[in-house]
matplotlib code that plots the C-alpha trace (Angstrom):
import matplotlib.pyplot as plt

x = [70.9, 72.2, 75.0, 73.3, 74.6, 71.9, 70.5, 70.0, 67.6, 66.4, 65.4, 63.9, 61.6, 59.4, 57.4, 54.5, 51.5, 53.1, 53.0, 49.3, 47.9, 50.7, 50.1, 45.7, 46.5, 48.9, 46.0, 43.2, 45.3, 45.8, 42.5, 41.5, 43.9, 42.5, 45.2, 46.5, 47.7, 51.4, 54.8, 54.6, 52.2, 55.0, 56.2, 52.7, 51.6, 52.2, 55.2, 52.0, 51.3, 54.5, 55.6, 52.2, 52.9, 56.3, 55.4, 52.9, 55.5, 58.3, 55.8, 54.5, 58.3, 59.5, 56.6, 57.8, 59.2, 62.1, 63.6, 64.4, 66.9, 68.2, 71.5, 71.2, 73.0, 75.1, 76.4, 74.8, 71.2, 68.3, 67.1, 64.3, 66.3, 67.5, 63.8, 62.3, 65.4, 64.1, 60.7, 61.0, 63.5, 61.3, 58.5, 60.5, 59.7, 63.4, 63.3, 64.6, 61.7, 63.9, 66.1, 62.9, 61.2, 63.6, 62.1, 58.6, 59.0, 60.7, 57.0, 55.0, 56.9, 54.8, 56.7, 57.8, 61.8, 62.7, 66.0, 65.7, 63.3, 65.7, 68.2, 66.5, 65.7, 69.4, 70.2, 67.2, 68.5, 72.0, 71.6, 69.2, 71.3, 71.9, 75.0, 74.4, 75.0, 72.0, 68.6, 68.4, 65.5, 63.6, 63.1, 61.4, 57.7, 55.6, 56.2, 52.5, 51.8, 50.6, 48.5, 51.3, 54.1, 52.7, 55.0, 53.7, 50.6, 47.2, 45.5, 42.5, 40.4, 40.5, 44.2, 43.8, 41.1, 43.0, 46.3, 44.1, 42.2, 45.3, 46.4, 43.3, 43.1, 40.6, 37.9, 36.2, 32.5, 30.1, 32.0, 29.3, 30.8, 31.5, 28.9, 29.8, 33.5, 33.5, 30.4, 30.5, 32.4, 30.4, 29.1, 25.3, 24.6, 22.7, 19.9, 20.5, 19.3, 16.7, 15.0, 15.0, 13.8, 10.7, 10.2, 10.0, 7.6, 5.4, 2.7, 0.0, 2.6, 5.8, 9.4, 8.6, 6.5, 7.1, 10.0, 11.3, 8.5, 9.5, 12.0, 12.2, 10.4, 12.5, 16.2, 16.8, 20.2, 19.1, 15.9, 17.7, 20.4, 17.8, 16.0, 19.0, 20.1, 16.8, 17.2, 20.3, 18.8, 15.8, 17.4, 20.2, 17.2, 15.5, 19.2, 20.4, 18.7, 20.4, 23.9, 26.1, 29.7, 29.5, 31.4, 33.9, 32.0, 28.6, 29.1, 26.5, 25.7, 26.3, 24.8, 27.2, 26.7, 27.5, 29.9, 33.7, 34.9, 38.7, 42.2, 42.2, 44.4, 41.8, 38.4, 37.0, 33.4, 31.5, 27.6, 27.3, 29.3, 29.3, 31.6, 33.3, 31.6, 28.3, 27.5, 27.9, 25.2, 24.3, 26.3, 29.1, 32.8, 34.2, 37.2, 39.0, 40.2, 36.6, 35.2, 35.0, 33.0, 32.1, 29.4, 28.4, 25.2, 23.4, 19.8, 20.3, 21.1, 23.1, 26.0, 26.9, 30.2, 33.8, 33.7, 30.9, 30.4, 32.8, 35.9, 34.2, 34.0, 37.9, 38.5, 37.0, 39.0, 42.3, 41.2, 40.6, 43.7, 45.7, 44.2, 44.3, 47.8, 47.1, 44.1, 44.8, 41.5, 38.7, 35.2, 32.2, 29.0, 27.6, 23.9, 22.8, 19.1, 17.8, 21.5, 23.8, 27.3, 29.6, 32.9, 36.7, 39.6, 43.0, 46.8, 45.9, 43.0, 39.2, 37.0, 32.7, 29.8, 27.2, 24.7, 21.3, 18.0, 17.7, 13.7, 13.5, 16.1, 15.6, 16.9, 20.2, 20.1, 19.5, 22.3, 24.6, 23.4, 24.0, 27.0, 28.9, 27.3, 29.1, 31.9, 34.9, 38.0, 40.0, 36.7, 36.8, 40.7, 42.4, 45.6, 45.2, 49.2, 49.1, 47.4, 46.8, 47.9, 47.8, 47.3, 50.0, 50.0, 52.2, 54.1, 55.2, 58.4, 60.3, 64.1, 66.8, 64.2, 62.9, 59.6, 60.1, 57.6, 57.8, 55.9, 55.0, 55.7, 54.0, 53.2, 56.4, 54.8, 51.8, 51.7, 48.3, 47.5, 44.7, 47.1, 50.5, 53.4, 51.7, 54.7, 54.4, 56.4, 56.4, 59.0, 59.0, 61.0, 61.9, 59.0, 61.3, 63.4, 61.8, 65.7, 66.6, 64.9, 63.8, 61.7, 59.1, 58.2, 55.4, 54.6, 53.2, 55.6, 54.7, 55.6, 58.7, 60.4, 63.8, 63.1, 64.3, 64.9, 67.4, 69.0, 69.4, 71.1, 73.9, 74.1, 74.3, 76.7, 79.1, 79.9, 77.6, 77.7, 74.8, 71.6, 69.1, 70.8, 68.8, 67.6, 65.1, 63.0, 59.9, 56.7, 53.9, 51.4, 47.5, 45.3, 48.8, 49.1, 51.3, 49.2, 49.0, 46.3, 44.8, 44.6, 44.7, 42.6, 40.5, 40.5, 41.0, 38.5, 39.0, 39.1, 39.0, 34.9, 34.2, 31.4, 33.9, 36.9, 38.4, 41.6, 44.6, 44.5, 47.1, 47.0, 49.1, 52.1, 55.8, 57.7, 55.0, 53.6, 50.0, 49.4, 47.4, 48.9, 46.8, 45.6, 49.0, 46.2, 46.4, 49.7, 51.0, 53.3, 56.6, 59.7, 58.2, 60.1, 57.9, 58.6, 58.7, 56.4, 53.7, 51.9, 48.2, 47.1, 43.4, 40.4, 39.0, 36.1, 33.1, 31.8, 35.1, 34.8, 36.1, 39.8, 41.9, 43.5, 40.0, 39.5, 43.0, 42.5, 40.4, 42.7, 41.3, 43.0, 44.9, 48.3, 49.7, 47.8, 49.3, 49.6, 51.3, 52.8, 52.8, 56.5, 58.0, 61.4, 62.8, 65.5, 67.9, 68.1, 65.4, 65.6, 63.4, 63.1, 65.8, 63.6, 62.9, 66.8, 67.3, 69.9, 69.9, 74.2, 72.5, 70.5, 73.5, 75.9, 73.1, 72.1, 76.5, 75.8, 73.2, 75.4, 77.7, 75.9, 74.5, 77.8, 78.9, 75.8, 77.0, 80.3, 78.6, 76.9, 73.5, 71.5, 68.4, 67.0, 64.4, 66.3, 63.1, 62.5, 61.3, 64.2, 66.5, 66.9, 68.6, 69.1, 70.0, 69.4, 72.6, 70.6, 70.3, 72.9, 72.0, 73.6, 73.9, 72.2, 71.3, 69.2, 65.8, 64.1, 65.6, 62.0, 63.1, 66.8, 68.4, 71.6, 73.9, 75.7, 72.5, 71.5, 68.5, 65.4, 64.5, 61.4, 60.5, 57.8, 59.9, 60.3, 61.5, 61.3, 59.0, 57.7, 59.2, 63.0, 63.3, 65.9, 65.3, 66.7, 64.6, 61.2, 62.4, 63.1, 66.6, 67.6, 68.5, 72.0, 74.0, 73.9, 70.3, 70.6, 72.6, 71.1, 67.9, 69.9, 69.8, 65.4, 65.5, 67.5, 65.6, 62.3, 63.0, 64.4, 61.0, 58.7, 59.5, 59.9, 62.1, 62.4, 59.1, 57.3, 56.2, 54.0, 51.9, 53.6, 51.1, 53.7, 55.5, 52.5, 52.0, 55.0, 52.9, 49.7, 51.5, 52.6, 56.3, 57.1, 56.0, 57.0, 60.8, 60.5, 59.7, 62.8, 64.9, 63.4, 64.1, 67.6, 68.9, 69.5, 71.6, 69.2, 65.8, 67.0, 68.1, 64.7, 63.2, 65.1, 64.3, 60.9, 60.4, 62.9, 61.4, 62.9, 64.8, 66.7, 67.3, 71.5, 71.5, 70.7, 74.6, 75.4, 72.2, 73.2, 76.3, 75.1, 73.0, 76.2, 77.8, 75.0, 74.0, 77.1, 76.2, 72.4, 72.2, 71.5, 74.8, 76.0, 78.2, 79.1, 81.4, 82.0, 84.0, 80.7, 80.4, 83.1, 82.9, 78.8, 79.9, 82.6, 80.5, 77.6, 81.1, 81.5, 78.0, 78.6, 81.5, 79.2, 78.3, 75.1, 74.4, 75.7, 73.7, 70.5, 67.0]
y = [-110.1, -107.2, -107.7, -108.1, -105.4, -102.5, -103.3, -106.9, -106.0, -103.3, -106.2, -108.3, -106.4, -104.4, -101.4, -102.8, -100.6, -99.6, -96.0, -95.8, -94.1, -91.4, -91.0, -90.7, -88.2, -86.1, -86.4, -85.0, -82.1, -81.2, -81.2, -79.0, -77.0, -76.5, -77.9, -80.5, -83.6, -83.6, -83.4, -79.1, -78.8, -79.4, -75.8, -74.6, -76.0, -74.5, -74.8, -76.7, -78.8, -80.4, -80.6, -82.3, -85.0, -85.1, -86.7, -88.9, -90.5, -90.5, -92.5, -94.7, -95.6, -96.3, -98.4, -100.7, -103.8, -103.2, -100.4, -103.1, -104.9, -101.8, -100.5, -96.7, -93.8, -94.1, -97.2, -98.1, -99.8, -99.8, -97.4, -97.7, -95.7, -92.8, -92.5, -91.7, -89.2, -87.4, -87.7, -85.8, -83.2, -82.5, -81.6, -78.6, -75.1, -74.2, -78.0, -77.1, -78.6, -78.5, -81.9, -83.9, -82.4, -85.3, -88.2, -87.1, -86.6, -90.0, -91.6, -89.6, -90.4, -92.4, -95.3, -95.9, -96.7, -98.8, -97.9, -94.3, -94.2, -95.2, -93.7, -89.9, -91.8, -92.1, -88.5, -86.9, -88.6, -87.8, -84.3, -83.7, -84.9, -82.2, -81.2, -80.6, -83.3, -82.5, -80.4, -77.4, -76.9, -75.1, -78.3, -79.8, -80.3, -79.3, -81.9, -83.5, -83.9, -87.2, -88.9, -91.8, -89.2, -88.6, -89.1, -89.6, -87.8, -87.7, -87.6, -85.5, -85.3, -81.3, -82.3, -85.3, -84.0, -80.8, -83.1, -86.1, -83.6, -82.5, -86.4, -87.1, -84.4, -84.0, -86.9, -87.7, -88.5, -89.1, -92.2, -93.8, -97.0, -97.8, -100.2, -102.5, -102.1, -103.0, -105.4, -107.0, -109.4, -110.9, -114.6, -114.4, -110.9, -109.5, -112.5, -112.6, -108.9, -108.9, -111.8, -110.4, -106.5, -108.6, -110.3, -107.1, -105.7, -108.4, -109.8, -107.3, -106.1, -105.4, -104.1, -101.5, -99.9, -96.2, -96.1, -98.5, -99.3, -97.7, -95.2, -92.6, -89.8, -86.9, -89.2, -89.3, -90.8, -93.1, -94.3, -94.5, -96.5, -98.9, -99.2, -99.8, -102.6, -104.0, -103.8, -105.4, -108.5, -109.0, -108.5, -111.5, -113.6, -113.6, -113.9, -116.8, -119.4, -117.4, -117.3, -119.6, -118.9, -118.5, -116.1, -117.1, -117.0, -114.2, -110.9, -108.4, -104.9, -103.0, -99.5, -98.2, -94.8, -94.1, -96.7, -95.9, -98.8, -100.2, -100.1, -95.9, -94.1, -91.4, -92.3, -93.0, -94.0, -95.3, -95.1, -98.1, -100.6, -104.4, -106.5, -109.5, -111.0, -113.0, -113.0, -108.9, -106.9, -103.5, -104.4, -106.1, -104.4, -104.2, -103.7, -102.0, -105.3, -106.3, -103.5, -104.6, -101.8, -98.7, -96.6, -92.8, -91.5, -87.6, -87.1, -84.2, -84.5, -81.1, -83.3, -85.0, -83.0, -82.9, -81.2, -83.5, -86.9, -87.6, -86.5, -88.7, -91.9, -91.3, -90.8, -94.5, -95.8, -94.9, -97.0, -100.2, -99.6, -99.3, -102.5, -104.9, -105.3, -106.9, -104.4, -103.1, -100.6, -100.6, -99.7, -98.2, -96.3, -92.6, -92.1, -88.6, -88.3, -91.0, -90.3, -93.1, -93.5, -96.2, -95.5, -96.8, -95.3, -96.0, -94.8, -92.1, -90.9, -91.7, -92.1, -92.8, -93.6, -91.3, -91.1, -92.1, -91.8, -95.4, -95.0, -94.6, -96.7, -100.0, -102.7, -100.5, -100.3, -104.5, -104.7, -103.1, -104.2, -108.2, -107.4, -106.3, -109.2, -111.8, -110.1, -112.2, -110.3, -109.7, -108.0, -106.3, -105.1, -107.5, -108.8, -112.2, -112.1, -112.9, -116.3, -118.9, -122.4, -124.5, -122.4, -119.7, -116.8, -116.5, -114.6, -116.2, -114.3, -115.3, -115.4, -116.4, -117.9, -120.0, -119.6, -119.2, -119.0, -117.0, -117.4, -114.2, -114.6, -111.0, -107.5, -104.7, -101.8, -100.4, -96.8, -95.5, -93.7, -94.0, -92.0, -92.3, -95.0, -97.0, -99.0, -101.9, -104.6, -108.4, -110.4, -113.5, -116.5, -119.2, -121.9, -125.0, -122.8, -120.9, -119.1, -117.6, -114.5, -112.1, -108.5, -107.9, -104.5, -104.0, -99.9, -98.1, -95.9, -93.1, -94.8, -92.3, -93.0, -95.3, -98.6, -99.0, -102.9, -101.5, -98.5, -101.6, -104.2, -101.4, -100.5, -104.5, -105.0, -101.9, -103.1, -100.6, -100.8, -100.6, -100.1, -103.5, -105.6, -106.4, -110.1, -109.5, -107.4, -107.3, -105.8, -107.4, -108.7, -109.1, -111.1, -111.2, -107.6, -105.0, -103.9, -100.3, -97.6, -96.3, -99.4, -102.6, -101.5, -98.6, -100.9, -97.9, -95.6, -92.5, -89.5, -86.8, -88.3, -87.5, -84.8, -82.9, -82.8, -79.7, -79.5, -78.1, -79.2, -81.3, -84.1, -84.1, -86.6, -85.8, -85.2, -85.9, -83.0, -82.9, -80.6, -82.8, -86.3, -90.0, -92.7, -95.1, -98.4, -101.1, -101.5, -97.8, -98.1, -95.9, -97.1, -100.7, -104.2, -107.2, -109.8, -113.3, -114.6, -112.5, -113.0, -113.1, -114.4, -114.7, -114.6, -111.0, -110.4, -111.8, -108.1, -106.7, -102.7, -101.6, -101.4, -97.7, -98.7, -99.2, -95.4, -93.9, -92.2, -89.9, -86.5, -85.6, -89.0, -89.3, -90.8, -87.4, -88.2, -89.5, -93.5, -95.8, -99.2, -102.0, -103.2, -105.6, -105.7, -108.6, -107.5, -110.0, -107.4, -107.0, -105.5, -102.9, -99.2, -97.1, -96.1, -99.3, -99.9, -101.7, -98.7, -94.9, -96.4, -98.6, -96.0, -93.8, -97.0, -97.6, -93.9, -93.9, -97.2, -95.5, -92.1, -94.9, -96.0, -93.3, -92.2, -95.3, -94.8, -91.4, -92.3, -95.0, -92.0, -92.5, -89.8, -91.4, -88.1, -89.6, -89.9, -90.9, -92.6, -95.4, -95.6, -96.2, -99.8, -101.8, -105.7, -106.8, -110.4, -112.1, -114.8, -112.4, -112.1, -108.6, -105.6, -104.2, -101.2, -100.2, -97.7, -98.6, -97.4, -96.2, -95.3, -91.2, -91.8, -90.5, -91.2, -88.2, -88.1, -88.5, -87.1, -85.1, -84.6, -87.6, -87.8, -87.8, -85.6, -82.3, -81.9, -84.8, -86.7, -86.8, -83.8, -84.1, -84.8, -82.9, -80.2, -76.7, -76.1, -78.9, -77.4, -74.2, -75.8, -76.2, -78.7, -81.9, -82.4, -85.0, -82.0, -82.0, -85.3, -85.3, -82.6, -85.1, -87.6, -84.7, -83.8, -87.7, -87.9, -84.9, -86.1, -89.2, -88.1, -85.8, -88.6, -91.9, -92.4, -96.0, -98.5, -98.4, -96.2, -93.6, -90.1, -87.6, -84.2, -81.4, -78.7, -81.0, -82.5, -79.6, -80.6, -83.3, -80.6, -77.0, -75.9, -76.5, -72.7, -72.5, -75.7, -73.9, -71.5, -73.8, -75.7, -72.8, -71.2, -74.4, -74.4, -70.8, -69.9, -72.0, -70.5, -71.4, -74.8, -75.4, -74.8, -76.8, -80.0, -79.4, -78.9, -81.3, -84.4, -87.4, -88.5, -91.7, -89.4, -86.3, -87.4, -87.1, -83.5, -82.2, -84.3, -83.5, -80.0, -80.7, -82.3, -78.9, -76.9, -78.8, -79.1, -75.2, -73.2, -70.3, -71.6, -70.6, -73.8, -74.7, -73.0, -75.1, -78.7, -80.5, -83.9, -84.2, -82.9, -87.1, -87.7, -85.1, -86.2, -89.6, -88.7, -86.6, -90.1, -92.0, -89.5, -89.7, -93.5, -92.9, -91.0, -92.9, -90.6, -92.1, -96.0, -95.7, -97.6, -96.3]
z = [33.3, 34.8, 32.7, 29.2, 27.0, 26.9, 23.0, 23.6, 26.8, 25.1, 22.2, 24.2, 26.2, 23.7, 24.6, 22.5, 23.3, 26.3, 26.0, 24.4, 27.8, 27.4, 23.2, 24.5, 27.0, 24.9, 22.2, 24.8, 25.5, 22.0, 21.9, 24.7, 23.3, 20.0, 18.5, 15.8, 17.7, 16.0, 16.9, 16.1, 19.4, 21.6, 20.7, 21.0, 24.7, 27.6, 30.2, 33.0, 29.9, 28.6, 32.2, 32.7, 29.7, 30.8, 34.5, 32.4, 30.2, 32.7, 35.4, 32.0, 31.0, 35.4, 35.2, 32.6, 33.1, 31.3, 33.3, 36.4, 34.2, 32.1, 34.5, 35.5, 34.1, 37.5, 37.0, 40.5, 40.3, 37.8, 35.0, 37.2, 40.2, 38.1, 36.4, 40.3, 40.5, 37.0, 37.7, 41.4, 39.3, 36.5, 39.1, 40.3, 38.8, 37.7, 35.7, 31.9, 29.8, 26.7, 28.4, 28.6, 24.7, 22.9, 25.2, 24.7, 20.8, 20.2, 22.3, 20.1, 16.8, 14.4, 14.0, 17.6, 18.0, 21.0, 21.0, 20.5, 23.4, 25.8, 23.9, 25.0, 27.9, 29.0, 27.6, 29.8, 33.4, 32.5, 32.1, 34.9, 37.6, 39.8, 41.0, 44.2, 46.5, 49.2, 48.5, 49.7, 52.6, 49.8, 47.8, 50.7, 51.1, 54.7, 57.4, 58.1, 61.9, 62.6, 65.8, 65.7, 66.6, 70.3, 73.4, 77.0, 75.8, 77.6, 74.3, 75.5, 72.3, 71.8, 71.4, 69.3, 66.7, 65.7, 65.0, 63.5, 61.4, 60.0, 59.4, 57.7, 55.2, 52.9, 53.7, 49.8, 50.2, 47.1, 45.4, 43.1, 42.8, 46.9, 47.4, 44.5, 45.4, 49.0, 48.9, 45.5, 46.7, 49.3, 48.7, 47.8, 48.9, 46.2, 46.0, 49.6, 50.1, 47.6, 48.9, 52.4, 51.8, 49.8, 53.1, 55.0, 52.6, 53.5, 55.9, 57.6, 59.5, 57.3, 58.8, 55.6, 54.1, 53.0, 55.6, 58.2, 60.8, 64.1, 63.1, 65.5, 63.6, 65.8, 65.1, 68.7, 69.1, 71.7, 70.2, 66.9, 68.5, 69.7, 66.4, 64.4, 66.5, 66.9, 63.0, 62.7, 64.4, 62.7, 59.3, 60.5, 61.4, 58.4, 56.1, 57.7, 55.2, 52.4, 53.8, 51.8, 53.6, 57.5, 59.2, 61.7, 65.2, 64.6, 64.7, 66.1, 66.4, 69.7, 71.0, 74.0, 73.4, 77.3, 77.4, 77.3, 74.9, 76.8, 74.8, 74.5, 76.1, 76.8, 77.2, 73.7, 73.3, 70.4, 69.4, 67.8, 65.7, 64.7, 67.1, 67.0, 70.0, 69.5, 73.6, 73.6, 75.2, 76.6, 79.5, 77.9, 78.3, 74.8, 73.6, 70.8, 69.5, 69.1, 67.1, 63.4, 61.7, 64.3, 63.2, 64.3, 64.6, 64.6, 64.5, 62.7, 58.9, 58.9, 61.0, 57.8, 57.1, 58.3, 61.4, 62.6, 62.0, 60.0, 61.9, 65.0, 63.1, 61.8, 65.6, 66.0, 62.8, 64.7, 67.6, 65.8, 63.6, 66.4, 68.6, 65.8, 64.4, 61.3, 59.9, 56.6, 56.1, 58.1, 57.0, 58.9, 58.8, 59.7, 59.5, 60.1, 60.8, 57.9, 55.8, 55.9, 54.1, 54.1, 54.8, 54.5, 56.4, 54.8, 55.3, 52.6, 55.1, 54.4, 51.3, 51.3, 49.3, 48.1, 51.1, 50.7, 52.8, 54.3, 54.6, 50.7, 49.6, 52.0, 49.7, 50.2, 54.0, 53.8, 51.5, 53.3, 57.1, 55.7, 53.7, 57.3, 58.8, 56.3, 55.0, 55.7, 57.2, 54.0, 53.1, 56.0, 56.0, 57.6, 55.9, 54.4, 54.3, 58.0, 58.6, 61.9, 61.8, 64.8, 67.2, 65.5, 63.9, 61.0, 58.3, 54.7, 53.5, 50.2, 50.5, 48.5, 46.2, 49.6, 50.9, 54.9, 57.1, 60.3, 63.1, 65.1, 68.7, 70.0, 69.1, 69.6, 68.5, 66.5, 65.5, 66.4, 63.7, 60.7, 57.7, 57.8, 57.5, 60.3, 61.3, 63.5, 64.5, 65.8, 67.8, 65.6, 64.9, 61.9, 61.7, 63.9, 65.6, 68.0, 70.0, 67.0, 67.1, 64.6, 64.1, 61.1, 60.6, 58.2, 57.2, 54.4, 52.5, 50.0, 46.7, 46.2, 49.3, 48.6, 50.7, 53.8, 53.6, 50.4, 53.4, 56.1, 53.2, 52.5, 56.1, 57.3, 54.2, 55.0, 58.5, 59.8, 63.9, 66.3, 63.9, 63.5, 61.1, 57.7, 57.0, 54.8, 52.6, 50.4, 48.7, 50.3, 47.5, 47.8, 45.4, 43.3, 42.6, 45.0, 48.6, 47.6, 48.7, 45.7, 43.1, 46.1, 48.7, 47.3, 43.9, 41.6, 43.5, 42.1, 44.5, 41.6, 40.9, 44.1, 45.3, 46.9, 45.3, 44.6, 42.7, 44.1, 47.7, 49.6, 47.6, 45.0, 45.4, 46.1, 43.4, 40.4, 38.7, 38.8, 35.4, 33.2, 34.8, 34.2, 36.1, 35.9, 36.2, 38.6, 39.0, 39.4, 42.2, 41.7, 42.3, 43.7, 43.7, 42.9, 45.6, 44.0, 46.8, 45.8, 49.3, 49.9, 46.3, 46.5, 44.5, 43.4, 44.2, 42.0, 41.4, 41.4, 40.0, 36.7, 37.9, 37.2, 34.5, 32.3, 32.8, 32.1, 29.1, 31.1, 30.9, 34.4, 36.0, 39.1, 38.5, 40.2, 43.5, 46.4, 47.2, 50.1, 49.5, 52.0, 52.5, 54.6, 56.5, 58.6, 61.1, 63.2, 66.0, 68.7, 71.9, 74.0, 74.1, 75.9, 78.8, 79.6, 80.7, 83.9, 85.5, 84.9, 84.2, 81.4, 79.7, 79.6, 78.1, 76.2, 74.6, 73.8, 72.0, 69.7, 69.3, 68.2, 65.7, 64.2, 63.7, 62.0, 59.6, 58.8, 57.9, 55.5, 53.8, 55.6, 57.4, 60.5, 60.8, 63.4, 66.9, 69.4, 72.2, 70.3, 67.7, 70.6, 71.9, 74.7, 74.9, 78.6, 77.8, 77.6, 75.4, 72.9, 70.4, 69.4, 69.7, 73.2, 72.1, 68.6, 66.1, 64.2, 62.0, 58.4, 57.0, 57.3, 56.4, 53.5, 51.6, 51.8, 48.8, 46.9, 43.6, 44.2, 47.1, 49.1, 48.2, 51.7, 53.6, 54.4, 58.0, 59.7, 62.5, 65.8, 67.2, 70.9, 69.4, 66.8, 66.9, 66.7, 63.5, 62.0, 63.3, 61.5, 58.2, 58.2, 55.8, 57.9, 59.1, 61.4, 63.9, 64.3, 65.0, 67.7, 69.1, 69.1, 71.3, 73.9, 74.0, 74.3, 77.5, 78.8, 78.0, 79.8, 83.0, 83.1, 81.8, 84.0, 87.5, 86.5, 83.9, 81.9, 84.4, 82.7, 83.3, 81.7, 82.4, 81.1, 80.6, 77.9, 76.6, 74.7, 72.6, 71.0, 69.5, 69.0, 65.3, 64.7, 65.5, 68.3, 69.7, 68.5, 70.6, 73.8, 73.1, 72.9, 75.4, 77.7, 76.7, 76.2, 79.8, 82.5, 85.2, 83.2, 83.0, 85.9, 86.9, 84.9, 85.6, 89.2, 88.9, 86.2, 86.8, 88.4, 91.7, 90.1, 87.6, 89.9, 89.4, 85.9, 86.4, 86.0, 83.2, 81.2, 81.7, 80.4, 77.8, 77.2, 77.1, 74.6, 72.2, 72.6, 73.0, 75.0, 74.8, 70.9, 68.6, 66.5, 63.6, 61.4, 61.8, 63.9, 63.9, 66.5, 68.8, 68.4, 71.0, 73.3, 73.8, 74.3, 77.1, 79.1, 79.1, 79.7, 82.8, 84.3, 84.4, 86.7, 89.3, 92.5, 92.6, 88.9, 90.3, 93.1, 93.5, 93.6]

ax = plt.figure().add_subplot(projection="3d")
ax.plot(x, y, z, "-o")
ax.set_aspect("equal")
plt.show()
């Protein structure tokens, strides 16, 4: 189909009403400015208005299916890819808007001429292609810290909370359609709630009369916990006659505010929650994998704010998401005094309902409790594309037009965070072929990012060595739609309708101007490729709220807001992290192999940019056909000879292993990645007593939490002076890795000549670093056991 003439593709795929929303936004801007809605308005509108309209139009055009069939202006890829680059470029302050005005005029013409529109689009993407091969660091957006990036950390609360607060960003509350959105699809809930509440008001000693019976007047925490658990049990019993569809097992509320929940890195307690264990009681030892719905109680209504109850619940949501590998989002609740909110936490952060007084709106409280008890697993946030059959967890993919079932053998990695990529990896095999192993990797990507699967396929087809080899990739579909946060997980709820929304915060999506932008509609996901299998196409809830597209003509809608999309990659290589190497020599050999992989990737024009202890893999199993050592995770990788900025979030990498220059905002180079290999080796020698035997070192633990500039100074101070570095090695290297001290120092002298960071690129550094690693493997002390 790609070989068809451009004119025929355009003729076969008319735009039709595809630009109606853009035209409506143009009219809204003109009316707001008090000028006629004609083409002449383009001369009268200011730069901000033009830039906003351009973002809307380009985003709208990019989402039209025909852009996936039309060839790009470069001859590589599709017009959709070229439009993504133009969207990013057009959002910059120095973009010449005269280049985009012909497209605006063609789209606003009284009689829509498809061929003219696409001709003007091709002119614009060609003219706006930057001549610089790599964007400067000034074009990069700030690096955002994430709780999944902690390495060998104690995760004390005072440290984690600071990072978690930044990770979550603004928490948006007061979304008035929230309850309808998440509870409307629970079968029989509305009728049952009314019937149960009516029974609560009846009799000589009703449960509800001008408030709930037994409600602690001083809202004492322990008393409220007991009251809540007891009342929830009573409501569940009253509702038994009305439940139409049984949930798996029987969940129940559980209050254990003084007993740590198992499964946390550091000790974590939970006020109250609904657990997936019918037998759970006050003395039970619960695990975070059993917590379905976390709750946070405060006796003071004033605690209903970001720094108090909201952050506490976000901390619990992080633990639930980390412990449940198929969880897409988490519902929870806060009760501050008698004021209750319902929450949803996902890979963009958190949103919440309007608050209500449980003693004034008893029906709402009953509906909430029964909803939590009756929701099915998908409604609770579990991934419906991962199913259980005959005792095996399975995921379906559509590869080369054929359906394949992959059996999930074990969890390999689950990033412990709320907002972020939230990478999850499983070891898997094709159904009926248990000896052929694969790795399934799920992550939530910004829609502006290049797909990791495309880069892996390019690397594999290009003969790159020692990098995890490509097998398949796809965008996950749930309920027949792209599984992305804003319009699928959140069902189109718009944070701009939150009572605490304030324009100008950090919610603007990278590469898209916020000015005057409109909602793109339920299928809005820039840069997505629809997988033919449409995994997880289940029926929508019976009370599905108005989709975003139904309000897309509002001039204040949210097309410029960030979004993340659920993507799945299947790889043909699997192993274990490099710190689990069976010997010192094996560690050094694996490190050398991974550097070979990075160099091979670099020669293919791809820069990794996230060299870290969990992205360097070793394979010591003779029956495993994977590379002996290899790199994984191209989520943050970019093509080095690209036409525009990558769409990535500025500074990239995992904090403890980032190069000093990268921490300071320098444009990322292969030299930064080579420096990261040094930090990986140093970190391993400090934090491991042997294969996989980890420890926490307080002096290095702070590297996970301090700001970028301070971390850069800490690292520079560690390597700048020979005596300081030797003292550091003597003081902190584990006994097991003491034989590597002189060799790590030799690498320091090579990577930091004269104790300074590099000033110019030097491809020969690859060979010199590998030479040191080879020499080290011949050292008798390194080879000795123990």
